[in-house]
Structures are given as structure tokens and as C-alpha cells.
C-alpha positions, 0 to 999 in steps of 0.5 A: 420663717427663721427666728431672726426674721420673727424678731424683726417683724415682731419688733416692728409690728409692736412699734418698738422702734422709736424716733425721738425728734427734738424741736426746733433743731430737728435733731434725731435719736433712734432707739429700739426696745429689745428684751427688757432694755432700750438700745440706742441705734444710729442706722446711718452708721450701722451702729447699735449699743446692744451687746449682740451688735458688739459680739456680732461684729467681732464674729463677722455678723452683718448687723443685729436685729435692732438695726434690721428692725429700724430699717424695716420700720422706716421703710414701712412707716411703722415707727413711733415718733416722739417729739421733744423740745430742744431743752430736753435734749441734754436730759434725754442723752444723760438718761440714755447714756446712764442706761448703757 
């Protein structure tokens, strides 16, 4: 099994793919906990905030393992769902942006 597949499988099995749902608006923010950092991902747009995504795109790579992990976690229903109130949305985004 190659290294990339192992990373994806361990990320999913360790439930490091997180879907943050804000209620009652049902806004969603996806994150994946990588090697010590949490990255914002947008699976529908094939985007990840990790450096590997950026440099991979420059070099013609398809996607980073964070995006692959999110797709697998959703397919296998192995993601962590965390619910917040809409009142927490602004603070959550501010925290996420400051970590980038």
C-alpha cells in the first residue's frame, strides 16, 4: 500500500475529518486535522488550505490527501460532525482564518 493511501485511511479512521454545521442556517465548514495543523477544505470546489494543495496544483498534482480523506470519510460516513449555533459562525471563521 502506498504512503498516500495510508495517510488517507489513517486520517479517516482517526476521525480527523470534521464537518462543522451551524444551526439553524445549516451553513457548513469542513476541516481536516493534518500533521499538527487543522486545514480548511471545500470539497465541492476541490480546495484545501494546506501548503501541499498549493504546491501540488502548481506541479499538476490532482489533490492533497486532506481532500481525498474528506471524500472517503463522507462516503463511509466516518466524519466527525460538530454542531454550533449561528451566533458562533463569525468567531469560528475568525479563528480558522487566523490559523492559516
